[in-house]
C-alpha positions as CSV (number, residue, x, y, z in Angstrom):
1,M,20.4,-12.8,-3.4
2,K,16.8,-11.6,-3.0
3,L,16.7,-8.5,-0.8
4,P,13.8,-7.8,1.6
5,D,10.9,-5.6,0.6
6,I,12.0,-1.9,0.6
7,E,8.9,-0.7,2.5
8,K,9.5,-3.2,5.4
9,V,13.2,-2.3,5.6
10,A,12.4,1.5,5.4
11,E,10.1,1.1,8.4
12,E,12.9,-0.7,10.3
13,V,15.3,2.1,9.3
14,H,12.9,4.7,10.7
15,K,12.5,2.7,13.9
16,A,16.3,2.5,14.3
17,W,16.6,6.3,13.6
18,M,14.0,7.1,16.3
19,K,15.7,4.7,18.8
20,T,19.0,6.5,18.2
21,K,17.4,9.9,18.7
22,K,15.5,8.9,21.8
23,S,18.7,7.4,23.4
24,A,20.3,10.8,22.8
25,G,17.4,12.5,24.7
26,I,15.7,13.8,21.5
27,H,12.0,13.3,21.6
28,S,10.9,15.6,18.8
29,R,12.3,16.3,15.4
30,K,10.7,18.3,12.7
31,A,11.2,18.3,9.0
32,E,11.8,21.6,7.2
33,D,8.1,21.8,6.4
34,G,7.3,21.4,10.1
35,E,6.2,17.8,10.0
36,E,6.9,15.8,13.2
37,L,9.3,13.0,12.3
38,M,9.4,11.2,15.7
39,V,6.2,9.2,15.0
40,P,5.6,5.7,13.8
41,Y,6.5,5.1,10.2
42,E,2.8,4.6,9.1
43,Q,2.1,8.1,10.4
44,L,4.7,9.8,8.2
45,S,3.7,11.6,5.0
46,E,4.7,9.9,1.7
47,K,7.4,12.6,1.3
48,Q,9.0,11.6,4.6
49,K,8.6,7.9,3.9
50,D,10.5,8.5,0.7
51,T,13.5,9.6,2.7
52,D,13.7,6.2,4.4
53,R,12.9,4.4,1.1
54,N,15.7,6.2,-0.6
55,T,18.2,5.2,2.1
56,V,17.2,1.6,1.6
57,K,17.5,1.9,-2.2
58,A,21.0,3.4,-1.9
59,V,22.1,0.5,0.4
60,Y,20.6,-2.1,-1.9
61,E,22.3,-0.5,-4.9
62,A,25.6,-0.6,-3.0
63,I,25.1,-4.3,-2.1
64,E,24.3,-5.2,-5.7
65,K,27.3,-3.3,-7.0
66,L,29.6,-5.0,-4.5
67,Q,28.1,-8.4,-5.3
68,G,28.9,-7.8,-9.0
69,K,32.5,-7.2,-8.2
70,E,32.8,-10.4,-6.2
71,S,31.6,-12.6,-9.1
């Protein structure tokens, strides 16, 4: 199975994270270095984008591992 592009999925992960925060009444969230995280994905620093990318990579690795067990 070919998985979608990591960058596109990372952006969707970020959007979902922001939606969850906003629904909880949170409209500002800062990283430890003070960077505002409640902004569109394209406005994040590469360091912060890596957080979402790493989440996607971990999920993809889990999918691939589980697919191997099903074979």
